[in-house]
N, C-alpha and C positions, 0 to 999 in steps of 0.2 A: 493361866488362861490368857488368851489374846482378847483384846477389846473388840475386834471385828474390823478395825481400821488397819489392816495388815500393811497397807501401802506405806504407812509412816513408821513401821517398826524398825528399830536399829538392828542391823543384820551384820554378823561377822562374815566378812567377804574373804577371809583367808582360807586357802586350801588346807585341808587336814592331811597329815602324813598317812601314807597307805597302811592299811591294816596288815598284820602278819598273815601270810598265806603259806607258810613253809610246809605245814603238814598237808594242806590241801594240794600244794604243788607236788609233794612227794607221792601222794596217792594218785594224782593225775598222771604223773610219769609212769607209774606202775600200771595204771589202767590202760594207757596207750599200748601196752604190750599184750593186753587181753581183748580190747574192743576197738573197732574202727573209730579213729579220732578220740579214743579214750572214753567214749560215752555210749550210752544205750538209747539216746534220743538226741538228734543233732543240735538243737538250740542250747542244750546244756553245756556245750563246749566253749561258751563265752566268746565265740568268734566275732560277735557284733559289738563287744564291749572290751574294756581293758582287763588284762590280767588273766590268771588261770581260773578255772571253775572252782567254786566253793563246794567242798564236800560236806554235806549237812550231816550232823551227828545226832541232833535232837530237836524236837519241836514241842512247844507247850503254850497253849493259849495263842497269843498273837506273835509269839517269839520263835525264832530258830537259832540254833547255835551250830557253828561249823567245827571242823576237826581241830582248828587252832584255838577254839574256845571263844571266838568272837560271837557276840550276841547281836541279833538284828530284830527289828520290828518288821514282820513279814507281810508284804502285800502281794505275794505270788500265790500263797496258799495252795501249793501243789497244782498250780495253774487253774485255780478256781473252786474246786469241789469242797474245800475246807471252810464252809460257810459258818461253822461253829468254832473255827479255830483249830489249832493242833491238839490232838490227844484229848478231846472233850470227854469228861468222866463218864457220862451216860452211854456214849458210843463204846468207849473202851470196856466198860463193865459188861455191856451186852455181848460184845465180841468174846470176851474171856469166858462168860457163862456158856456161850455156844460151843466154844472150842473144847470145853470139858467133855463134850460128847462126840468129838471128832471134827475134822476140818474139811473133808471132802468125801462125797459118796458117789457122785455121778448118777444120782437117783433123786426122785422128788422128795422134798421135805415140806413140812407145814409152814416153815419160814417163808417160802416162796409165796404161798397163798396170803400170808399175813402182809407182806410188803406190797403185793399186787393189789390187795383190797384197799390199803392206805392210799395208793396212787389213784386207782380207778374211781373210788368214792369221792375224791377231791379234785378230779381233773376231767372236765366235761369233753375233752378232745379225744379221749381213748375209752374204748369199751372192752378191748382185749389187748394184751401186751405179750411180748416175748423178751425175756432177759437174755443178755449176751455177756461177753467178758470185757468189752471195751466199747467206746463210742465209735471207733472206726468200724468195728464189726457190726454195730447196730445200723450205721448208715449204709454199709455195703449190703446188708440184708434188706433194708428198706428199699434200696434201688432195685434189687432182684425182685422183691415183692411187687413193686410198681410195674416192672416189665412183665411179670407173669400175669398180673391182674389186667393190664390194658392190652396185652399181646402186641406191644410196641417195643422198639429197641432203643431209640435215642432218648437221652436225657439232656436237660439244659441246666447249666450252673452259671454262677456269676463270678466275674473276675474280682479277686479280693476275698472270696469266701473259701475257707478251708474245711474239708469234710473228711479228714483222715487220709490214710495213705493207700487206699485200695486203687487198683489200676484205672478204673473208669473215672476217677476223680482227681488223679494227679495230672491235671491238664491246665493249660493256661491259654489266654486269648492271643490271637495274632492281630493283624491290623484290620480295620474295618469294623462296622457295627456288629456284624454276625459272622463268626468264624467257626470252622471245625476246630476242635481242641487239638493242641499240639502237646506232646508229652513234655512234662517238666521234670521227668526222672528217667534215667536210663533204665532199661528193663521193662518199660511199658510199651507193648506193641503199638505201632501206629494205627492198626485196625481197631484196637480198643479205644484209643483216644478219639478216633473219628466218629464214635458213637456218642460223643459228648459235645454239645454245642456250648460255647462260652460267649457271654455278652457282658457289657459293663453294667454295673449296678445303677439304679436310679435313672434309667433311660427307657421311657415307655416306647419311644420310637424303635429302639433296638429289639425290645420285647415283641412288639407288634410285628416287626419284620421277621423275627425268628419263627413265630407261629405261622406266618404266611408262607415262608420258605419251606418249613418242615411240617406242613399241615398233615394231621393224622399219623405222624411219625413219633411225636414226643410222648413218651410214657410218663415222664415226671419232670417237674421243675423243682430243683432243690436250692434252698437258701438258708443261710444261718438265720435263726430267729431275729437276732440283731448281729450283723457281722462284727466279730470281735477277735479275729485272728490276724487281721491286717490293719491294725488301728481299730477304732470303735466307730463304725460306719452306720450311724443311726438313720434309718430310713423314715421318710414321712408316712403317716398313716394312709394318705391318698395313694401312694405308690403300692403299699401292701394290698389295699383294696383293689387296685387295678390288676395286680398280679393274681389275686384270687379269682377275679372275674374272668380274665382271659384263660386261665387254666380250666375253670368250670365250663366255659363256653366251648372249649375244644376237647373236652373229655380227657384232659391231662391231670394227673394227680399232683398236688402241691405238697412237698415234703418240707417241713420245718426241722432243720438240724438245730436242736436245742442242747447240744452237748455243753455249751458254755452258759446259755441263758436259762435252761430248764432248771426249775426249783431255785434259781438265783434271783431273777427279777420278781418272782412271786411263785406260788406253788404251781401255777399254770404257765410260768415262763413268759416268753415273748408272745406266744399265742394269746395269753391272757392280757398282756400289756397292750396289744393291738386290737383285742377282741376279734381275733382272726379265727378262721376255721380251716386249718391245714388238714389234708387227708391222712397224712402219716406224720408222726413226730418221733424224733430220736433223742435220747438222753445219754448221759455219760456218768462219770465217776461220782458226781455229787449225790446220786441216789443210793450210793453205797458208802457214804461217809468218807469218800476218797479212795476206797479200795477198788481194785480192777473190776469194773462192772459197766454194763450199758443196757439199753432197753430201746425197743421200738414198739409203737402202738398205733392203733387206728380203730375204725369201726369194727364191730364183730363181723360184718359182711366182708370187708377187705381182709381182715386177719384170718378169715375162714379159708383163704387160699394158701396158708402156710401148712406145710407138712406137720403132723400126719393127717390133718383135715383136708388139705388141698395138695396141689402139685408143685408148689414152690418149696424147694428143699432148703433147710437151714438147721444146723445143729451145733452143739457146743458141749464138750465134756464137762466143763466147769461152769456152764450157764446156770445161774440160780444157786451158786455154791453157798452153803450155809453161813460162812463167815461174812461174806459181802451182804447177804440178805439181812443178817442180824444187825450189821452196822447201819444198813439203810433204814431198817425199822426204827432204830433209836434216833437217827438223824432226822428223818422226815417227821417223826412224832414231835420233835422240838420245833420244826419249821411250821407245823400246823397250830402251834399255840397262839392265842389271841395277841395281836400286836407285834408279832415277831418281825414281819417285813416292814411294818410302818416305822418301828424303832431303828432297824438296821439301815433302811434307806435314808431316813432323816439324818442319821449320823454321817453317812457317806456323803450326802448332799452338802452338809455343813462343812465337811472336810474339803471337798472339791471346790466349793464356792469361795472359801477362805483363801485358798491358793490362787484362784483366779483373780480375786480382788487385788491381791498383792501384785500379780503380774501386770494387771491392767493399770494400776497406779504407777508402776514403774515404766509403762509403755513398752513392755517386753513383747516380742513376737512369740507368744506362747498361749496356748489354750488348754483348758482342762475340759475334756468331753466326758460326760458321765450319764449313766442311766441306772436306776436302782442302786446297787452297791458295787457297780463296775465303773472304773474310771480309766482314762487314757490321757497321757501327757503328749501334746503335739506342739512342735516348734513351728507355729504358723500364725498368721493373722486372719485366717479365714474363720468365719463364724460357723460354718458347716463344712464337714468333710464327709461325703456320702459315697464316694467311689475311690478305688485304688489310685486312679490317676491324680486325685487331689492331694496325695501325699508327696512331699518333696523328699526324694532320697537323700539329698545333701543335708537335710535337717537331722539325720541320724548321727552325724558327727557331734552335734550338740548333746544328743542323748547320751553318747558315750561318755562325755565329760560329766554329765549329770549323774550317770550311774555310778561312776567311780567315786564322786564326791559323796553320794548317798551311802555307798557301802562304808566309806570311811567315817560316816556319821551314824552307823548302825541301822541303816534302812535298806531292806532288801526288796528290789523289784526284779521281775523277770529280765533276763539278760538280752533284751532286744527292744528297740524303740517302737517296734510294730506290735508289741504285746501289751495287753491291758493289765490293770491292777485290780485287786479285790479288797474290799473292807469286809471283815468278818464280825460276827457277834462278839468275838473275844477282844476286839480292839476297843479299849475304853477311851473316854475323852482325853485322859491324861496321855496315853500313848499316841493318840491322833494329834494332839497339840505338839508333842515332842517331834513327831514325824513331820508335821507341817513346818515347824521352825527349821528343821534340817533341809527340807525341800526349798524353802525360801532362801536359805544360805547358798544352797547349790545353784539356784537360779541366778543369784547375784554373781557367782563365779563364772557361770556359763556365759552370761551376757557382758561380763567384764573383759573377756578374752577377745 
């Protein structure tokens, strides 16, 4: 264990030899003949870091093993949903029990009711919900619901927030405070993007101007509960209060995209963290133990507009599938146990603050931003980063070096400096101290170059 005075720790500043990736490289070369870029999701291609992607073979607890047999302490956790760690016994056992009776029916099961009851009884922000098969699908459906409910077409999103890959949301800002969205992907019609207004985060002037310019046209404002797909952009409570008020005053629905923060910061996610009252909330894979699942929810009155009760159509053959529902029941039951979040968040805070003490003592231009059990490493001297423009793209070169050094020391982070990391209940103090030492060594190497 470290004494807490990490700034005085002796650190090995020598680079480690690269781990073997021969089998992963072989698998990647074959994958490129099957899939665009050799992957089924772009960030997996390791284009932002060194080397070829690691092909993961196994996960257990806080560890993953790749095809070459390398073992890593994992802080990616399938991009966040594995809050209990990999392959938790209670989730696995519940899934196996369910699978004995079949894996898919495309029809209602009692498991849907059981998981819904767990959520609704413990989350004051939703009265009725609809399960989907992904977070992207949940957000897409929430946008359609907002438009159908308000009878308005335009939506407003924030630069630096990611809400999945549906057409209306694959947009980015141009110059000026308030702009029409511009497509950030080929295949998205300009007319679709023009229904989305994009403004900077943490800018009340831009928000006020947008509502003045598009008065009575905005169906919804959508924001990540705490933006965590482009760094960790923690907003001040006063800004969230302002956002709620301006939406309410203008009859615009406020959507909290909690695909990352939902059930992660606490059972009520960022809405609970800010004591906010979004009109619609969306969640992702964490509510299914990491299996493909999503959900959106709202008041009974708003959700009454969803088909078959109302005229807003949304459907899914595998929505509420029994395997994902059973995993969700097991996982959320664990999260509801007394002290779960207090213990997890305290462990993550100690981890993040220990790294920061070291960097500060060394006068490194490096900050660890963290909230709950989410953390983000930023190569900056800013005490706050609350919008995308605050991130220096050149700092990602330092992250590339750090990522390689950490892989060589058995630590796995998502392969992009814009991505956040996650501490799980499976990370013990022993593994966190080991990971911390590796991170401190990597920082010394980064800043020695």
